[in-house]
N, C-alpha and C positions, 0 to 999 in steps of 0.2 A: 464540576469542581471549581471552575473559574468563577461562576456566578456566586457560589457559596462563599468563596474567599472574598469576592467583592462586597457582598452584603455584610460579611463580618467586618470588613474594613469600614463600611459606612456606620455600622453599629458602634465601632470603637470611637467614632467621632460624636454620634448623636447621644450616646449614653452619658458621658461626662458633661457635655454641654447642657443637655436637658436637666441633668441633676443639679448642675450649678445654677441654672435659671430657676428651678423650682425652690431650692433652699435659699436663694438670694446671695450666693457666693460671688465674689468679684473675679476669682480665679477660675477660668473655664477649663483649663487643662488638668488641674488637680484641685477639685473643689473641696474645701474644708466644710464639713457638715456639722453645724452646732448640735449639741445633744438633744434639744427639743425638736429638731427637724428630722431626726433619724427615722421615726415611724413614717413620715411623709416620703422619705427617700426609699424606704422599703416598698411602699405602695407603688411608687413610680417604677422601680425596677421589676416588681411583681407584674405590673401591667404589661411590660415588655415581654416577660416570660409567657404570659397568657396569650398575647398576640402571636408569638412564635409558635406556641403549641397549637393554636387554631389553624395556622397556616399548614403545619405538618399534618394535622388531622384531616383537613379538607383536600389538600393537594399531594399528600404523601403517597408513596407507592409501596405496598407490602412486598418485601423481597425474601421473606423467610422461607427457606426450603426450595428456592428457585435457582436455576442455573443462570449464568449470564446470557445465554442464548434465549431462554424463556423470557427474561426481562426485556431483552432487546426486541423480541417478537411482539410482546404486549405494547411496548412503546411505539413500534412501527405501525401496528394496527390502529392504535389511538390517533396517531398522526395522520394516517391515510383516510380516516373516516370523512365522508363529505359533510360540509357545513351546510345546514339547511338555512336557506334564505327566508327572512320574514317578510319580504316584499310581496305585495299582491301583484298578480298578473294584470296588466292593463288590457281592457277589451279592444 
């Protein structure tokens, strides 16, 4: 919950600043988007939605129909798996 809140706070800063930079607005806190720049603004915001969707698709955990105990057990098993080292053994 804490990391989700933190990433949301970062997004609240990056979104308007990035939009202002793309459309050429001088006001970074409340960018005024001219009418010809609206399609570019939608493409910018759509790219952020696509990136967020990709993160949820690849790193999300399906919780439908599972109890809290089952979810906790899956997370504990995933955390305790040994990490295989890619180093070669020296002779």
